[in-house]
N, C-alpha and C positions, 0 to 999 in steps of 0.2 A: 545341578549335577552335570559334569564334574567341576563346576566352578568356572574360572576364567580359562579361556583357551586362546593363547597367543599365537597368531599366525602371521606370516609375511611371505613375500615373493623375493627369491634371490635375484640379483641383477645379472649374474654371470654364471659360472660353473661351480659355485661354492657347495660343499657337502659337509654335514655335520659328522665329524669322526667319533666325538664322544661328548656326552652331556651329563652334568651332575646337578642334583637338586631338582630335577624335573624329568618328564618323559617326552620324548618326541614321537609323534604319530603322523598320520597323513590323512588326506581327504579322499585318497583313492582306495584301492583294494589291497594295500600293502599291510603287513602286520605291524603292530606296535613294537617299539624297542626302547630300551633304556640305556643303550651303549652300543658302539659299533657304527656302521655306516648306513644311512638311509638307503633304501632301494632306489633305483634309477627313477621309477615312476613318481617318486615323492621328493626328489632332490630340490625342485624349485619351489615347493609349496609346503614347508614343514609346519606342523601344529604342535605347539608345546602345551602340556598340561602339567599341573603341579602334582607332586607326590604327596602321599598321605603322611600325617604324623606318625612317627615310629619307624620310619624307614631306616634301613641299616646305615650306619655312619659312613661307610665307604661310598655311599651315593649322595651324601648331604653336602651342602654349602651353607654359609650363614644366611638366615632369613628364609630358608626353604621349607618345603614340605608342610604346607597348611591346608591341604585338600582343596586348593583353589578358592579358598575364602578369605577375603580382606575385610578387616573391620575399618571403621572411620578413624581418622587421625586423633579425634577427640576421645574416643572410647578406648582404643588400644595402642599405646605408643610403640609396642613391639609387634602389633598384628596387622598393621596397614602396609607392610612391605613384604614383597615376594621377590626372591632372587634365584637364579640358576646360573650355571656356568657352561659354556660350550667350547669345545675345540673344533675349529673349522678348518677344512682343507680345501685348496683351490689350485688349479694350474696356473693362475695368475698370482704367484706368490712374491713377485718382485715389485708389486706396486707399493709406493710409499704409504699409502693408507688403504685398509680394507674397503671394499665397496659396501655401501649401506643398503640393506634391503629396503623394499618399498611395499605399499599396499598393506600396512599393518591392520590387524583386526583383533579385538578381544574375544570375539566369538560369543558375546552376550547381547542379546536384543537391546537396542537403544543407544548403543555406544558407536560413535564414529571417530575414527583416528585420522589425524592429520599427517602431513609429510614429516619426515625426519629433519630436525634442525640441530645443526652442529653447534655445540657449546664449549666453553673451556674444558680441557681435560679434567676429569675427576681425580681428586686426590684422596688418598686414604692412609691412615696411620697403621704401623705394624710394630711388632715387638713391644707392646705396651707403650706405644707412643714415642719410642726412641728413634724411629725413622719413618719417613713418609715416602710413599710411592705414588707415581702419577701415571695415569692411564695413557696410552698411545693416542686415543681419540675418544670423544664422547658425543653421543647424539641424544636428543630428547624427542620423544614422540608423545603428543598430548592427545588423549581420547576424551571426548566430551559426551555427556549422557542427555538424551531427550526423552522425556516421559511419553510424549506423543508418538514417538517412533517405537518405544518399547511396548506399549500397551494400547489396546483397542479401546479401552474405557478406564475410568478412574477406579481405583481400589480402596479408597478411603473417603469417609465423609465426617462432618462435624455437626453436633447437636449442641444447643445452648440453653441455659436456664440462669435464673438469678433469684435471690432471696426476696426480692421486692415484687416478684411476679409469679403468679400461680401457673402461667403458661410455660410448658416446655417446648422449645422450638426444635423440631425434629430435623434430621437430615433431609435434604431435598428429595422429592419422590423420583424414583428411577435413577438415582445418581449413578450407580454402577451397572445396573440392569433392571429389567422389569419382570415381574413374575409372569409366567406364561410364555416367555420367549424360549426358542428351541434350545439354546445352550444354557439357559438359567436354571440350574438345579438347586433346590433349596429343601430344607427340612423344617418342619413346624417346631416351634419352641417346645421343649419338653420331651421330644421324640429323639431317637437316635437314627443316623443313616444306616442303610443296609450295608452288608458286607462288601468291601471293595475287592474286586478281582483284577489284579494288575499283571501285565506281562513283565518279564525281567527287564529292568532299566526304565519302565514307563512311569511317568509322573502322574500322580492322581490329580484329576481335574477339580477345581474348586467346588465344594459343596457347602453353601452358606445357610445360615439360619434365615428362614423366610421373613422378609420385611419389606417395607415400602421402598427402601433404598437399595436393598440387595447388595450391600457392600461387605466384604470380608473384614474390614477394620472400621470401627466407629470410635471416634474421640468426642467425649463430652466435657464441656467447659461450664463450670458452675460457679458463678459468683456468690460466695457462701455468706460472708459477713463484711460489715463496714464499721470499722473502729474509728476512733478519733485521729489517730495518727497512722493507721495501717488498714489494709483491706486484705481479704482472704479469698483464695481461689481454690477449687478442687477440680483436678483433672483426672478423668478415667479413660483408659484405653481398653476397648473390648475387642477380642478376636471372635468373630462370628464364623470363622471358617472351621469346619469340622475335620478337615484333613491336613491341617498345617499348623506347626508351631513356628514362632518367631524368636530365634536365638540372637542375643545381643542387639535387640531392637533399639531404635532411638526415635525421639520425637522433637522436632525443631519448631519453635513458636516465634512468631514476630508480633511484638506488642511494644509500644513506646515506654511502658513502665517497667520493663525487665531490667533496666539499668539500676532499679531500686529494689531488686530481690533481696529481702532480709533473710528468709530461711525457707528451705525445701525439705519436705518430709518424705521418706521412703524412696526417693529417687536420687540419683546423681544429677547434678546440674552444673553446666559450664557455659558461660557467655560466649557468643561467637561475634567478636568485634570486627565485622567485615568492612565497615566504612570509617575507619579511623576512630574518632572519638565518639561516633554514634554507636551506642550499645543498645540496640532494640531487639536483638535476636539471640536466643539461647537454645541449648540442646539438653533435653532431659533423656536419661537412660537408666536402665535397671542397675541394681546393686549386685554384684557377683554372688552367685549361690543363694541369693534371696529372691529377686524378681527380675533377673536378667533374661528370663525365658518367658515369653507369653504363650501360654498353652492354648491348645485348640478350644473351640467353642464348647462351653459347658459351664459348670459351677465355678471352675477355677480359671476360666479363660478371660481374665481381666487383670489389669494392674492400675493402681491409682496412687495419687499423691495430692498433698495440699501444700500451698505456699503463701507466705506472708510477703506483701509488698508494702513499702513505706510510701505514703503520700507525698506528692511534690506540690507545694502550694501554688495554686494558680493553673495547674494542669490537670490534676485529678478531678474526675466528674463521673457520675453514673448515668448522665444523660447522653442521648444519641448513640448508645452502643459503644461508648469509649472503653468500657471495662472488658470488652471481648476482644479476642485476638484478631489481628489483621490476615494472618496466614498461619497454616499448620501443615507440616509435612511428616509423614510416618515412613521410616526407612527410605527416605529421599524421594518418596512419591507425595506430590501435593494433594492435600485433602480438599474436597469440595465443601465450601462454606455455605450457610443459608444466605438467602437474599437479605441485604441490609434493611429492607422494609419489614422484614419478619422479626428483627432483633427484639428481645424483651425490652420494654420501655418502662420508665417510671410511671407510677399513677398519675392520672391527669389531675394536677392541682387546680385546674380551672373548674372542674366538676365539684371538687371539694368546696372551693370558695363559693360556687353557685348554691350549694346546699346550706352553707353556713350563714349567708347573707339573709334570707328569710327569717332564720331563727333569731338573728340580732335585731332585725326590724320588729319582730314579734315581741321580743323581750323589752324593747324600748316602748312600745305601745302599752304593754302591761304596766311598766314603770310609771308612764305618764298618767295612766288611768288611776293607779294607786295614789299618786300624788295628788291629783285633782279631787278624788273622793275624800281624801283626808282633810 
């Protein structure tokens, strides 16, 4: 809340005269406005926030007014763009090109924006494609995200299991926090947290279900069945946070067999071909109005799917943990995996052979004794 907050520093004496599709505010003590001129104390450091859906049409532009929320490009082709339009005044009106602002910021922890880079002017079609207009100049500013800068600790962990092992490999202990730490608030399973009393605009602090890992999100990967030509996996995402829902969540998985996904049940799935022909990464996300919202911890605080993957001769194996994912991310945050040494393993065939060998020897001795006695 309130979502992205785009800010920059003016290089000269620029002033926003009017703005559509967003609201300009400031970091000082000046009042917010959605039109007119910014007060003098805010002229050099404007902060732009998105308008809410349903804003009056005379304040809108195309792709505006989404409450500061951007979806991923994969999930929402019409929801990953935000736009607004400004009229800018300056005493330096006779420059051939407007001066580009600097020190851009998204106002969201973890994002770092680079310097503006001038690119070929943007072209757009108008009048149903009958004519094309070109911008005077276009710059790109790229902002990169770092989970280490955004969060003091992980927020997600992964547990593993398989049909051939009775052992369930839990999330690593103290992955996100440890019980007993000053800021680690948790509630025992089956109980409800006390009533939260928040000040206006205050965000609720995470209250998670008590566990050894203390993570608000847990992903469980279960190798369910092994057929002659296919194998089956069940994925469960659990929300262990009592004070937060996840709307339009997504799960990104890295596994070498994802290029052979045959069918996914109950989730949407799209491959992410990041490295050309290498297709080992895919995104899972909820079906709209069915399970695209992951509810807070409780009876309904989970979503799950199963998928069928075809086997690739010479590559598929259940040995050495090959059937488990290499990496999982929830909502862009990488989840902590168990140690490779702890992965479920196939039963030790050496022990089976060791038990069978004495039985074979005993059977041969009995056979020899019967032959000699006869």
